[in-house]
C-alpha positions, 0 to 999 in steps of 0.5 A: 359446090365451090363458093362464090366471093366478092372482090373484097373477100378474094383480096382478104383470102389472097392476103390471108394465105400469103401469111401462111405461104411466107413464114412456110418458107421462111421459117427454118424448121416448117415443112416445105409449101407445096401449093397456095389456092385462093380458090374456094373449097367447100367452106375454105376460101382458101388453102395453103399445102405443106408437105414434108420431104419425108415421114414424120414420126416425132416432132420437135418443140422448134417445128411445133413453135414453127407450125403455131407462128405459121397458123398465125400467119394469116390473121396477121397479114390481114392486120398488117396489110389492111389494118383490120382482121376477120373471122377467117382466121378462127379455125386457125387460132383453135389449131394453134391454141390446141398444139400449144395446149398439148405441147404443155399437157402431154409432151412436157415441153414448158420449161415452166411446168417440166416434163409432166403430162395433164388431162389424162385422167379426165379423159378416162373418168368421162367414160365412167359417167363422171362430171368433166369438171371433176375429172380434172387431175391436177389443181387449180394453181396447176391448171392457172399455170398451164393455161400461162404458158399456153398463152405465153407460148401461143404469144411468143410465136405470134410475135415471132411471125409479126417480125418475120411478116415486117420484115418481108412485107413487101414479098408478102404483098407480091405473093397476094398480088400473084395469088389475085392473079394467078389464083393458084401458086406452087411451091417453087413460085412461093419461094422465088417471090420470097427470094426476091426472083421472078416468079417464073423463069425467064424464057431464053431469047429465041432471036439470038442464036449461038452464031450471034445472029 
């Protein structure tokens, strides 16, 4: 069953999803925004859906950076518009951190760490009954460097997302306002708002005929 939320939570959710949606439109390497809704479903107060234009089997570093920035956009939008942050971004932060970790530890996408992988032995040795902490396959110094790189990736994308939302704050607020009115926006409507256009195509004036009458 759908949740029943207060007007205050609905406003926060609209701003939060507007942050995700606007970055999904503005960032170059992101998947196209398909739909944004603030209608609660299960435990989710709102959802921004992005759909790739075709099947994806490989992901570039630019694409992953944009995905992290988009995940952080909800929290940033709350902060920029309400001067406060909520627990609603918890899952976003978890996903952004995990994506950054995989960039560093699995996909060799950190220039500081290099084209190496870390942590595979850890997963295998757990099944042998060994202690989780003892199965780490790299030194404490390397672990510290990995932590620093994960922090750097998330922080840099957080700053990049902030600049984007600050630059387009009027569009951010417009998306949030339309979500409060309509509850659901499709990708085209979000893109029109982001480009400073009316949310819907203007209706032709039926009183004006081809003969000028």
